[in-house]
N, C-alpha and C positions, 0 to 999 in steps of 0.2 A: 429707350435706349438707340434708336435709330438718330437724333441726331447729335452724338455723342461718336459713334461706333461706323455710322454709315449705314446703307440700306443693308439689311442683313433678309435675305429672300426667304418666305415660307415656302416649303417645297409641298407641305400638306400632308394630310392623313394618307398612311397605305397599308394595305392589310396582305399579307402572306401569309404562308406556313413557317415564319419564325418559330424556332423550337421554344425560343424562352415564351412566347405567346399562345401558341397554338398546344402546346402540351403541359400548359399551367391547367389548375385546379380551381386558380382565382384571379381576378382580376388585373390585368399585368400592362405595363407600359414599356416602349422600347424608342427612347429619345435617341435622336441624333442633334447635338448643340452645334455641329461643325465637322468641316472635313480637314486636317491636318494636310492635304495634298492640295486645300484651296489656300492660295496665300494670304487673302483678306483674312479668310477663318482661322489661320494658323496664327496671325498678329494677332487677333482678337483674343485667341483662347490662351495665349501668354501674359494678358491682361488681367490681374487678380482682379479689379473692379467687375471689369467685364464676366467673369464667372460668378461673383458673388450676382451680377443683376439675373444672370440666368439661373442662379438657384433659387432665388427669391421668385422668380417667375415661375416656376416647376412648384413652389412651394403654394403658390397662390392657385393655380390650376387645380394639385392635388386638393387644396380644402374645398374649390368650388366643386368639384367634382363628388367629395364626400356631402358636400351640402346638399348637393342636387340629390343625391342618393338616398338620402335620409328624408328628404321630402317627398320623396314618390312614395319610399318604403310608409310613411306615414300617410298616405292619399292623397298629398299633393299634385298641383302639375310642378314640374320640371321647371 
């Protein structure tokens, strides 16, 4: 994705008392895929191919998380 859309800065993992995360009884994630107040992000977020690419990467990450959790539950290394 960086080649087509330019550099997208990874702001890293943050922790905080976000209601959707803090008061959940299940694993939860909160994703920020861009900021509409950022001109470059807003342009990217109007592109259906960019949105599709984001969706694919999010799905891949969820599959990796699921697979690593199953491995750990079965007694293997992550």
